[in-house]
Phi, psi and omega in degrees: 000320180293326177296314179294320180299312182293327185278319188250329186263314187299332180280349179255068187297324181299325182280311188285345180266359177286141173297151181309312186294340182270349182277127180253165175304327178294323176298319178296317178301313182297320180296311182291321180292327177298321178293315181295322184280336186250356181220149175274103185238135178278160185302315181296317179295323179295317179296318178297318180295319178295331181302325179297315181294316181298315181290327179297312180288330174298319177293321180299324177291315180297323180277358177065031170286327175223162177270171179300319181290340180269358181293116185271001186293130172196163180238099179238087181226166174278098186291347177293340180272355178268131181288119181294146177278112182277139177290129182289160181292151179302326181298336180268335192256338181223162172273126173284175188300318181289322177295319178300315181294319178298318180293318179295323177297320179293322178295319178295321178297317180293325180292326177294324179281334181221075190293351180256006182275097182285347175299322179297317179291331177297319178294318179294321179293329181300327177295339181264346185244323181067029180276171170287155183301319180291338180281317184293325181280353178257009180291137173250157179300327181289348179281350186258112182212138172051043176074013179230156178243126179268114175268115186217005178209174180206165174261132178237158179277149173256136180233145170268112183249026177299326171251099189298334180280345180223067178295140184241132177289124183247345181165205182200157177203165181269142176235152184271049174203163180252181184302323176213174178300326180292342181289337177282107190205171176244135180243125177293137184266127174289166177300319180294321179297318179295324178294318177299316182296317178297323179294320178294316179298321178294318179297317180298321180292318182289325182268351180076016179285130180200137174200105174049038175070011178287147182283318182256108185226143176218124180056040174077015178212173180298148179286137179295122181303328181294339182294326180296316180296319181297322179293315180297317180301314180293321181293318179295324178294328179283332179270122182295139174068024173245112176292153182290121179225119184284194184295330180293329176289328174296319178299317179293324177297317180300310182295316179298321179297319178301307184293319180294342179254021170096001177286130180303146181301324178302316180290316179299321179295320179292317179296325180283344180081030179272139179283339184221130179298334179297329176297317179297312183295316187285323191242352189234000182256116181219169178273118181270002175275154172279179186300319181296316180294322179295314179298320179295320180295322179296314180295321178298318181296330180271002177083012182253084178208161184304325183276344181223062185275146180288349180275346179285131183242155179224167177255128176266187187294337180265012175065035178249147178286128176224157177280165178297321179295320179295333183292344179278351181283130180271120180264124179274144180297139180283134180263130178286131183297133181292143180284149177293120184299339181290334183251016180270126180283129180253125179263141180254000000 
């Protein structure tokens, strides 16, 4: 927020120094259009920048500096001048099947060398849960019941904001809420997920690690979320031809895998903890196949594959050669046109 404030707001002193009651919708229009017309701004950055204005006037209403009817906030700009946010390629956003297997193999190798490192198991478990990084590290043993996992808290960062222009990260702690109301959810546990959890619980028992019933603990406290990314980064560098993709890419891989295997988007969105299905569709659906698998799937869909070749012929009931693909066509019986009753000879 401070980056956006300094870049877009602080330079517009005439606008930001106006009292709330003196700002009109036209002033807001002029402010936003000036940004759109004078800077190359992407859609996501524009929405984030507008968020400051929207929340500021929302606060002004709550504090009763202005009434609801006096709220001048609106977005009336030429959106053609805003650079659209392009969806990134699947190769950048998800692990394909071979990359996933290579990464899991590397995690297993590391676990053999360091069998008490539960951070490694957290990464492996993430492929089975698709949670946010702060959610998986905030799991408690009591959240696991009847083959399901209750996601109801998260780890957040602590900042020193005494100097608002230079906030400093000071630590992290768990809170009893999720990113949104939709984040409080239950995730069914796969057999592999249950095995990972039992292995983590066994390691904690053997090493004596414990902190307020949390599953992931190191040296008597919560595991640092940044540690997971550092492990993945190092593992991807060791695996040839795997670009670095953090835990959020694992989450996208999980959601894409659900939908690609027939799970309804509504269900996948709920399991992911999204408040809006549009978020799932726009940002989380990718092709988890590699290029060879994708090309094969396209050809299969078009009926061009070894098992369903157009050169393969069959005999239909009329003893004519047809292709296998043609054999799926349902032929309706031809109806003989009825004779005109006016010209029908009637015998007595």
